[in-house]
mmCIF file of the N, C-alpha and C atoms, coordinates in Angstrom:
data_MODEL
# 
_entry.id   MODEL 
# 
loop_
_atom_site.group_PDB 
_atom_site.id 
_atom_site.type_symbol 
_atom_site.label_atom_id 
_atom_site.label_alt_id 
_atom_site.label_comp_id 
_atom_site.label_asym_id 
_atom_site.label_entity_id 
_atom_site.label_seq_id 
_atom_site.pdbx_PDB_ins_code 
_atom_site.Cartn_x 
_atom_site.Cartn_y 
_atom_site.Cartn_z 
_atom_site.occupancy 
_atom_site.B_iso_or_equiv 
_atom_site.pdbx_formal_charge 
_atom_site.auth_seq_id 
_atom_site.auth_comp_id 
_atom_site.auth_asym_id 
_atom_site.auth_atom_id 
_atom_site.pdbx_PDB_model_num 
ATOM 1   N N  . MET A 1 1  ? -2.337  -1.298 -1.111  1.00 0.00 ? 1  MET A N  1 
ATOM 2   C CA . MET A 1 1  ? -1.164  -1.123 -1.564  1.00 0.00 ? 1  MET A CA 1 
ATOM 3   C C  . MET A 1 1  ? 0.076   -0.755 -1.417  1.00 0.00 ? 1  MET A C  1 
ATOM 4   N N  . LYS A 1 2  ? 0.551   -1.546 -0.612  1.00 0.00 ? 2  LYS A N  1 
ATOM 5   C CA . LYS A 1 2  ? 1.660   -1.623 0.061   1.00 0.00 ? 2  LYS A CA 1 
ATOM 6   C C  . LYS A 1 2  ? 3.078   -1.589 -0.625  1.00 0.00 ? 2  LYS A C  1 
ATOM 7   N N  . ASN A 1 3  ? 2.758   -2.052 -1.597  1.00 0.00 ? 3  ASN A N  1 
ATOM 8   C CA . ASN A 1 3  ? 4.267   -1.816 -2.970  1.00 0.00 ? 3  ASN A CA 1 
ATOM 9   C C  . ASN A 1 3  ? 4.352   -1.265 -3.527  1.00 0.00 ? 3  ASN A C  1 
ATOM 10  N N  . PRO A 1 4  ? 4.574   0.102  -3.453  1.00 0.00 ? 4  PRO A N  1 
ATOM 11  C CA . PRO A 1 4  ? 4.523   1.010  -4.888  1.00 0.00 ? 4  PRO A CA 1 
ATOM 12  C C  . PRO A 1 4  ? 5.805   0.814  -5.787  1.00 0.00 ? 4  PRO A C  1 
ATOM 13  N N  . GLU A 1 5  ? 6.471   -0.238 -5.024  1.00 0.00 ? 5  GLU A N  1 
ATOM 14  C CA . GLU A 1 5  ? 7.275   -0.241 -6.299  1.00 0.00 ? 5  GLU A CA 1 
ATOM 15  C C  . GLU A 1 5  ? 6.817   -1.445 -7.331  1.00 0.00 ? 5  GLU A C  1 
ATOM 16  N N  . ILE A 1 6  ? 5.705   -2.325 -7.374  1.00 0.00 ? 6  ILE A N  1 
ATOM 17  C CA . ILE A 1 6  ? 5.636   -2.844 -8.220  1.00 0.00 ? 6  ILE A CA 1 
ATOM 18  C C  . ILE A 1 6  ? 5.514   -2.157 -9.590  1.00 0.00 ? 6  ILE A C  1 
ATOM 19  N N  . PHE A 1 7  ? 4.234   -0.885 -9.321  1.00 0.00 ? 7  PHE A N  1 
ATOM 20  C CA . PHE A 1 7  ? 3.917   0.395  -10.088 1.00 0.00 ? 7  PHE A CA 1 
ATOM 21  C C  . PHE A 1 7  ? 5.211   1.211  -10.932 1.00 0.00 ? 7  PHE A C  1 
ATOM 22  N N  . GLU A 1 8  ? 6.643   0.394  -11.297 1.00 0.00 ? 8  GLU A N  1 
ATOM 23  C CA . GLU A 1 8  ? 7.898   1.590  -11.511 1.00 0.00 ? 8  GLU A CA 1 
ATOM 24  C C  . GLU A 1 8  ? 7.301   1.997  -12.728 1.00 0.00 ? 8  GLU A C  1 
ATOM 25  N N  . GLY A 1 9  ? 6.751   1.235  -13.899 1.00 0.00 ? 9  GLY A N  1 
ATOM 26  C CA . GLY A 1 9  ? 6.787   2.096  -15.076 1.00 0.00 ? 9  GLY A CA 1 
ATOM 27  C C  . GLY A 1 9  ? 6.355   3.090  -15.440 1.00 0.00 ? 9  GLY A C  1 
ATOM 28  N N  . LYS A 1 10 ? 4.867   3.756  -14.458 1.00 0.00 ? 10 LYS A N  1 
ATOM 29  C CA . LYS A 1 10 ? 3.695   4.439  -14.301 1.00 0.00 ? 10 LYS A CA 1 
ATOM 30  C C  . LYS A 1 10 ? 4.061   5.393  -12.983 1.00 0.00 ? 10 LYS A C  1 
ATOM 31  N N  . HIS A 1 11 ? 3.512   7.156  -12.701 1.00 0.00 ? 11 HIS A N  1 
ATOM 32  C CA . HIS A 1 11 ? 3.285   7.367  -11.537 1.00 0.00 ? 11 HIS A CA 1 
ATOM 33  C C  . HIS A 1 11 ? 2.202   6.761  -10.937 1.00 0.00 ? 11 HIS A C  1 
ATOM 34  N N  . PHE A 1 12 ? 2.440   6.843  -9.591  1.00 0.00 ? 12 PHE A N  1 
ATOM 35  C CA . PHE A 1 12 ? 0.635   6.341  -8.294  1.00 0.00 ? 12 PHE A CA 1 
ATOM 36  C C  . PHE A 1 12 ? -0.144  6.616  -8.876  1.00 0.00 ? 12 PHE A C  1 
ATOM 37  N N  . GLN A 1 13 ? -0.076  8.314  -9.304  1.00 0.00 ? 13 GLN A N  1 
ATOM 38  C CA . GLN A 1 13 ? -0.697  9.259  -9.075  1.00 0.00 ? 13 GLN A CA 1 
ATOM 39  C C  . GLN A 1 13 ? -1.954  8.343  -10.521 1.00 0.00 ? 13 GLN A C  1 
ATOM 40  N N  . ASP A 1 14 ? -0.894  8.234  -11.966 1.00 0.00 ? 14 ASP A N  1 
ATOM 41  C CA . ASP A 1 14 ? -1.650  8.080  -12.556 1.00 0.00 ? 14 ASP A CA 1 
ATOM 42  C C  . ASP A 1 14 ? -2.410  6.218  -12.678 1.00 0.00 ? 14 ASP A C  1 
ATOM 43  N N  . ILE A 1 15 ? -2.090  5.253  -12.119 1.00 0.00 ? 15 ILE A N  1 
ATOM 44  C CA . ILE A 1 15 ? -2.448  4.527  -11.665 1.00 0.00 ? 15 ILE A CA 1 
ATOM 45  C C  . ILE A 1 15 ? -3.877  4.594  -10.884 1.00 0.00 ? 15 ILE A C  1 
ATOM 46  N N  . LEU A 1 16 ? -4.073  5.306  -10.053 1.00 0.00 ? 16 LEU A N  1 
ATOM 47  C CA . LEU A 1 16 ? -5.052  5.580  -9.293  1.00 0.00 ? 16 LEU A CA 1 
ATOM 48  C C  . LEU A 1 16 ? -5.909  6.315  -10.088 1.00 0.00 ? 16 LEU A C  1 
ATOM 49  N N  . GLU A 1 17 ? -5.529  6.996  -11.427 1.00 0.00 ? 17 GLU A N  1 
ATOM 50  C CA . GLU A 1 17 ? -6.887  8.070  -11.727 1.00 0.00 ? 17 GLU A CA 1 
ATOM 51  C C  . GLU A 1 17 ? -7.326  6.658  -12.608 1.00 0.00 ? 17 GLU A C  1 
ATOM 52  N N  . GLU A 1 18 ? -6.194  6.368  -13.497 1.00 0.00 ? 18 GLU A N  1 
ATOM 53  C CA . GLU A 1 18 ? -6.609  5.247  -14.697 1.00 0.00 ? 18 GLU A CA 1 
ATOM 54  C C  . GLU A 1 18 ? -8.021  4.176  -13.631 1.00 0.00 ? 18 GLU A C  1 
ATOM 55  N N  . ILE A 1 19 ? -7.468  3.393  -12.465 1.00 0.00 ? 19 ILE A N  1 
ATOM 56  C CA . ILE A 1 19 ? -8.424  3.282  -12.049 1.00 0.00 ? 19 ILE A CA 1 
ATOM 57  C C  . ILE A 1 19 ? -9.988  3.636  -11.176 1.00 0.00 ? 19 ILE A C  1 
ATOM 58  N N  . HIS A 1 20 ? -9.399  5.107  -11.385 1.00 0.00 ? 20 HIS A N  1 
ATOM 59  C CA . HIS A 1 20 ? -10.820 5.662  -11.018 1.00 0.00 ? 20 HIS A CA 1 
ATOM 60  C C  . HIS A 1 20 ? -11.698 6.276  -12.048 1.00 0.00 ? 20 HIS A C  1 
ATOM 61  N N  . THR A 1 21 ? -11.126 6.553  -13.193 1.00 0.00 ? 21 THR A N  1 
ATOM 62  C CA . THR A 1 21 ? -11.496 6.030  -14.791 1.00 0.00 ? 21 THR A CA 1 
ATOM 63  C C  . THR A 1 21 ? -12.164 4.971  -15.108 1.00 0.00 ? 21 THR A C  1 
ATOM 64  N N  . GLN A 1 22 ? -11.328 4.115  -15.065 1.00 0.00 ? 22 GLN A N  1 
ATOM 65  C CA . GLN A 1 22 ? -12.322 2.358  -14.923 1.00 0.00 ? 22 GLN A CA 1 
ATOM 66  C C  . GLN A 1 22 ? -13.460 2.365  -14.402 1.00 0.00 ? 22 GLN A C  1 
ATOM 67  N N  . ALA A 1 23 ? -13.630 2.833  -13.018 1.00 0.00 ? 23 ALA A N  1 
ATOM 68  C CA . ALA A 1 23 ? -14.689 2.502  -11.831 1.00 0.00 ? 23 ALA A CA 1 
ATOM 69  C C  . ALA A 1 23 ? -15.861 3.543  -12.941 1.00 0.00 ? 23 ALA A C  1 
ATOM 70  N N  . VAL A 1 24 ? -16.161 4.566  -12.926 1.00 0.00 ? 24 VAL A N  1 
ATOM 71  C CA . VAL A 1 24 ? -16.584 5.565  -13.377 1.00 0.00 ? 24 VAL A CA 1 
ATOM 72  C C  . VAL A 1 24 ? -17.193 5.238  -14.389 1.00 0.00 ? 24 VAL A C  1 
ATOM 73  N N  . LYS A 1 25 ? -16.435 4.989  -15.333 1.00 0.00 ? 25 LYS A N  1 
ATOM 74  C CA . LYS A 1 25 ? -17.406 4.293  -16.627 1.00 0.00 ? 25 LYS A CA 1 
ATOM 75  C C  . LYS A 1 25 ? -17.572 3.060  -16.646 1.00 0.00 ? 25 LYS A C  1 
ATOM 76  N N  . LYS A 1 26 ? -17.443 1.857  -15.502 1.00 0.00 ? 26 LYS A N  1 
ATOM 77  C CA . LYS A 1 26 ? -18.169 1.029  -15.566 1.00 0.00 ? 26 LYS A CA 1 
ATOM 78  C C  . LYS A 1 26 ? -19.402 1.412  -14.854 1.00 0.00 ? 26 LYS A C  1 
ATOM 79  N N  . ARG A 1 27 ? -19.631 2.215  -13.832 1.00 0.00 ? 27 ARG A N  1 
ATOM 80  C CA . ARG A 1 27 ? -21.247 2.612  -13.005 1.00 0.00 ? 27 ARG A CA 1 
ATOM 81  C C  . ARG A 1 27 ? -21.621 3.179  -14.103 1.00 0.00 ? 27 ARG A C  1 
ATOM 82  N N  . GLU A 1 28 ? -21.105 3.956  -15.078 1.00 0.00 ? 28 GLU A N  1 
ATOM 83  C CA . GLU A 1 28 ? -22.119 4.885  -15.973 1.00 0.00 ? 28 GLU A CA 1 
ATOM 84  C C  . GLU A 1 28 ? -22.636 3.580  -17.198 1.00 0.00 ? 28 GLU A C  1 
ATOM 85  N N  . SER A 1 29 ? -22.112 3.114  -17.278 1.00 0.00 ? 29 SER A N  1 
ATOM 86  C CA . SER A 1 29 ? -23.065 1.575  -18.248 1.00 0.00 ? 29 SER A CA 1 
ATOM 87  C C  . SER A 1 29 ? -23.695 1.113  -17.528 1.00 0.00 ? 29 SER A C  1 
ATOM 88  N N  . ILE A 1 30 ? -23.380 0.543  -16.386 1.00 0.00 ? 30 ILE A N  1 
ATOM 89  C CA . ILE A 1 30 ? -24.639 0.216  -15.264 1.00 0.00 ? 30 ILE A CA 1 
ATOM 90  C C  . ILE A 1 30 ? -26.011 0.785  -15.206 1.00 0.00 ? 30 ILE A C  1 
ATOM 91  N N  . GLU A 1 31 ? -25.298 1.786  -15.056 1.00 0.00 ? 31 GLU A N  1 
ATOM 92  C CA . GLU A 1 31 ? -26.265 2.849  -14.669 1.00 0.00 ? 31 GLU A CA 1 
ATOM 93  C C  . GLU A 1 31 ? -27.563 2.924  -15.963 1.00 0.00 ? 31 GLU A C  1 
ATOM 94  N N  . ILE A 1 32 ? -26.925 2.839  -17.428 1.00 0.00 ? 32 ILE A N  1 
ATOM 95  C CA . ILE A 1 32 ? -27.310 2.959  -18.440 1.00 0.00 ? 32 ILE A CA 1 
ATOM 96  C C  . ILE A 1 32 ? -28.358 1.881  -19.162 1.00 0.00 ? 32 ILE A C  1 
ATOM 97  N N  . LEU A 1 33 ? -27.487 0.881  -18.369 1.00 0.00 ? 33 LEU A N  1 
ATOM 98  C CA . LEU A 1 33 ? -28.356 -0.551 -18.604 1.00 0.00 ? 33 LEU A CA 1 
ATOM 99  C C  . LEU A 1 33 ? -29.427 -0.474 -17.732 1.00 0.00 ? 33 LEU A C  1 
ATOM 100 N N  . MET A 1 34 ? -29.905 0.078  -16.254 1.00 0.00 ? 34 MET A N  1 
ATOM 101 C CA . MET A 1 34 ? -30.647 -0.181 -15.467 1.00 0.00 ? 34 MET A CA 1 
ATOM 102 C C  . MET A 1 34 ? -31.495 0.551  -15.967 1.00 0.00 ? 34 MET A C  1 
ATOM 103 N N  . ASN A 1 35 ? -31.292 1.830  -16.378 1.00 0.00 ? 35 ASN A N  1 
ATOM 104 C CA . ASN A 1 35 ? -32.336 2.933  -16.941 1.00 0.00 ? 35 ASN A CA 1 
ATOM 105 C C  . ASN A 1 35 ? -33.509 2.440  -18.702 1.00 0.00 ? 35 ASN A C  1 
ATOM 106 N N  . THR A 1 36 ? -32.898 1.754  -19.119 1.00 0.00 ? 36 THR A N  1 
ATOM 107 C CA . THR A 1 36 ? -33.807 1.111  -20.405 1.00 0.00 ? 36 THR A CA 1 
ATOM 108 C C  . THR A 1 36 ? -34.458 -0.066 -20.211 1.00 0.00 ? 36 THR A C  1 
# 
């Protein structure tokens, strides 16, 4: 992420947190699928 000015609307920290949350949700749903 070399251009933080792209994310003017949101705080950079919020973007990182959102990406992290999406990744965690995706991983959890994959684990659920694997276990069934």
